[in-house]
N, C-alpha and C positions, 0 to 999 in steps of 0.2 A: 750854427743858427741857434741865436739867443731868442726866447719866446718869454712874454711874461705872463704869467701864472695870474690869476685873478685871485683876491684873497676871496678864503671858503670854499675853493675847489676841493672836492670829495674824490676820493681815490676812485680811481678808474672812469674816471668823466672824459667825454670825448672831447677835445676842441681840434675846433676848424680852423685852420690860416688860408685865408682866400689868397690864391692867385701864388702859392709857396711851391704848390706841386711839381709834377712832370710836365715839361714843355708841351705844347698842344701838338698834333699832328699837322706836319707841314707848315710849321712855323706860327701854328695856332695860340692861343694864350694859353699862360700855365693853369693848369687845375690847381685844384686845393688840396692840402696836406692837411691828413688826419692824425692829432698826436693823442693818445691814452695818457692819462696821468697815471703813476704809481708812486704812492705815499710811501716809503721808508720809515718804520720809527727806529731810532736806535738802541741797540739791545743791551747797553750802558752808557749809564749818564752818572755825571759828579753830583756829589750832594747838594750843589750849589745850583745845580740844574734840577733836580728835584724839589727843592724849596721853591724853586721861581714856577714850576708845572703846578706845585699846589697852590701857590698864590694866584698865578691864571684859574684855577678851577673854583677859588673862593669866588674870584671876583667875577666868573662868571654866572655864580649863582646868586649873586647879591640883584635883589630887584634893581631896577632903575626909575628914576622919574619920567 
């Protein structure tokens, strides 16, 4: 199953997928499926990736109008 994770979702957040869980008893409607997010940070990154992360950090610290 593919799901779309909203931008800014934090590690450990619980997402509810309505109607995507187990089928109900006696043919009833399916329940909800709960999905907990787990963010995995790479242990090794390239020099270019490091530069890009630094640039993003700099942009985030810049005040917006």
